[in-house]
C-alpha positions as CSV (number, residue, x, y, z in Angstrom):
1,X,-14.7,-46.7,-8.1
2,X,-11.9,-44.6,-6.8
3,X,-11.5,-41.0,-7.5
4,X,-8.3,-39.1,-7.3
5,X,-8.5,-35.7,-5.6
6,X,-7.9,-32.7,-7.8
7,X,-4.5,-31.2,-7.4
8,X,-4.4,-28.2,-5.0
9,X,-4.5,-25.0,-7.1
10,X,-2.1,-23.3,-4.8
11,X,0.6,-25.8,-5.3
12,X,2.7,-25.8,-8.5
13,X,2.3,-28.8,-10.6
14,X,5.2,-30.8,-12.0
15,X,6.6,-29.0,-15.0
16,X,4.8,-25.7,-14.3
17,X,6.6,-22.6,-15.3
18,X,6.4,-19.7,-12.8
19,X,5.2,-16.4,-14.1
20,X,8.0,-14.1,-15.1
21,X,8.9,-11.2,-12.8
22,X,9.0,-7.6,-14.1
23,X,12.8,-7.7,-13.8
24,X,13.0,-10.9,-15.9
25,X,10.9,-9.4,-18.7
26,X,12.7,-6.1,-18.7
27,X,9.6,-4.1,-17.8
28,X,9.4,-1.7,-15.0
29,X,6.5,-0.9,-12.9
30,X,4.7,2.2,-13.8
31,X,3.5,5.1,-11.7
32,X,0.6,4.6,-9.2
33,X,-2.9,4.8,-10.6
34,X,-4.7,8.2,-10.4
35,X,-6.7,8.5,-7.3
36,X,-10.5,8.7,-7.5
37,X,-11.6,12.3,-7.3
38,X,-13.3,11.9,-4.0
39,X,-10.1,10.5,-2.4
40,X,-8.0,13.2,-4.0
41,X,-10.3,16.0,-2.7
42,X,-10.8,14.7,0.8
43,X,-7.2,13.8,1.3
44,X,-6.0,17.2,0.1
45,X,-8.6,19.1,2.1
46,X,-7.7,17.1,5.3
47,X,-4.0,17.7,4.7
48,X,-4.5,21.5,4.2
49,X,-6.7,21.8,7.3
50,X,-4.3,19.8,9.5
51,X,-1.3,21.8,8.3
52,X,-3.1,25.2,8.7
53,X,-3.9,24.1,12.3
54,X,-0.2,23.1,12.9
55,X,0.9,26.5,11.5
56,X,-1.4,28.3,13.9
57,X,-0.2,26.3,16.9
58,X,3.5,26.5,15.8
59,X,3.2,30.2,15.4
60,X,1.7,30.7,18.8
61,X,4.4,28.5,20.4
62,X,7.2,30.0,18.2
63,X,8.0,26.7,16.5
64,X,7.4,27.5,12.8
65,X,10.3,25.4,11.6
66,X,8.5,22.3,12.7
67,X,6.1,22.6,9.8
68,X,8.3,21.2,6.9
69,X,8.8,17.7,8.4
70,X,5.2,17.6,9.6
71,X,4.0,18.5,6.1
72,X,6.1,15.6,4.7
73,X,4.6,13.3,7.3
74,X,1.1,14.4,6.3
75,X,1.9,13.8,2.7
76,X,2.8,10.2,3.6
77,X,-0.3,9.6,5.7
78,X,-2.7,11.1,3.2
79,X,-1.0,10.0,0.0
80,X,0.4,6.6,0.8
81,X,-1.5,5.3,3.9
82,X,-0.5,1.7,3.3
83,X,3.3,2.3,3.6
84,X,5.0,1.3,6.8
85,X,6.3,4.9,7.0
86,X,2.7,6.2,7.2
87,X,1.5,4.0,10.1
88,X,0.8,5.6,13.5
89,X,3.7,3.7,15.1
90,X,6.1,5.3,12.6
91,X,4.6,8.8,12.5
92,X,4.4,9.3,16.3
93,X,7.3,7.1,17.3
94,X,9.6,8.2,14.5
95,X,9.0,11.9,15.2
96,X,9.5,11.6,19.0
97,X,12.5,9.3,18.8
98,X,14.1,11.6,16.2
99,X,13.5,14.7,18.4
100,X,15.0,12.9,21.4
101,X,18.0,11.9,19.2
102,X,18.4,15.5,18.2
103,X,18.3,16.6,21.9
104,X,20.9,14.0,22.8
105,X,23.3,15.2,20.0
106,X,22.5,18.8,21.0
107,X,23.6,18.0,24.6
108,X,26.9,16.7,23.4
109,X,27.7,19.0,20.4
110,X,25.7,22.1,21.0
111,X,23.6,23.8,18.3
112,X,25.0,24.1,14.8
113,X,25.1,22.6,11.3
114,X,27.6,19.8,12.1
115,X,25.6,18.5,15.1
116,X,22.4,18.9,13.2
117,X,23.7,16.7,10.4
118,X,24.9,14.1,12.8
119,X,21.5,14.2,14.6
120,X,19.6,13.6,11.3
121,X,21.8,10.7,10.4
122,X,21.6,9.1,13.8
123,X,17.8,9.6,13.9
124,X,17.5,7.3,10.9
125,X,19.5,4.6,12.7
126,X,17.4,5.0,15.9
127,X,14.2,4.7,13.9
128,X,15.4,1.6,12.1
129,X,16.4,0.0,15.4
130,X,13.0,0.8,17.0
131,X,11.2,-0.3,13.9
132,X,9.6,3.1,13.4
133,X,10.7,4.1,10.0
134,X,9.6,7.7,9.1
135,X,12.0,9.6,6.9
136,X,10.5,13.1,7.5
137,X,11.3,12.7,11.2
138,X,15.1,12.9,10.3
139,X,14.4,16.6,9.5
140,X,12.9,17.0,13.0
141,X,16.2,15.9,14.5
142,X,18.0,18.4,12.3
143,X,15.7,21.2,13.4
144,X,16.4,20.3,17.1
145,X,20.1,20.4,16.4
146,X,19.9,23.8,14.7
147,X,17.3,25.5,16.8
148,X,17.9,24.1,20.3
149,X,14.2,24.5,21.3
150,X,13.0,24.0,24.9
151,X,12.8,20.3,25.4
152,X,9.4,19.7,27.0
153,X,7.4,22.3,25.1
154,X,8.9,21.0,21.8
155,X,8.2,17.4,22.6
156,X,4.7,18.2,23.7
157,X,4.0,20.1,20.5
158,X,5.5,17.4,18.4
159,X,3.5,14.7,20.1
160,X,0.3,16.7,19.7
161,X,1.1,17.4,16.0
162,X,1.9,13.8,15.2
163,X,-1.3,12.6,16.9
164,X,-3.2,15.2,14.9
165,X,-1.8,13.9,11.6
166,X,-2.8,10.4,12.5
167,X,-6.3,11.6,13.4
168,X,-6.6,13.4,10.1
169,X,-5.4,10.2,8.4
170,X,-8.1,8.2,10.2
171,X,-10.8,10.7,9.3
172,X,-9.8,10.8,5.7
173,X,-9.7,7.0,5.5
174,X,-13.2,6.8,6.9
175,X,-14.5,9.5,4.6
176,X,-12.9,7.9,1.5
177,X,-13.5,4.2,2.3
178,X,-9.7,3.6,2.4
179,X,-8.0,1.5,5.2
180,X,-5.8,3.4,7.6
181,X,-3.9,2.4,9.6
182,X,-2.7,-1.0,8.4
183,X,-1.5,-1.5,12.0
184,X,-1.1,0.5,15.1
185,X,1.9,-0.9,16.9
């Protein structure tokens, strides 16, 4: 008596029709599901606490304009922790590379709107090249191009702030049972 093995369920069988894609059916994906109340509350509370701390540090060090791009970074880390833009490599690396790009443009063009615009655009390319995509960091390059802050104190504050955002993301993930980060480097 010979038996034939069952076909592998992962392989398509002859004549099988693949499931239609949303584009093929004319449907579009909907908005993300509502977060569970615990996730919503803890993520929001962690974000508010982190940003208040950053405002305090930014005020003491006279760098309040750094808050908007960091608030956008925190929104990604807390609200979409699975995205590549939210991972520690992108948050920390993207912010620092964008700031350095801003300082490089600043050295060539001096402070001003035109140079700031170039710095923001170049920062996106630098992040893509370094595989550290983090769109809020483009605003950091713009701030450097407009404000011409002192290099080392600005980079130190930015590194500290970026690491703080990642730490808050880690804490929120542990408290809510979510996974963050998906990868480090």
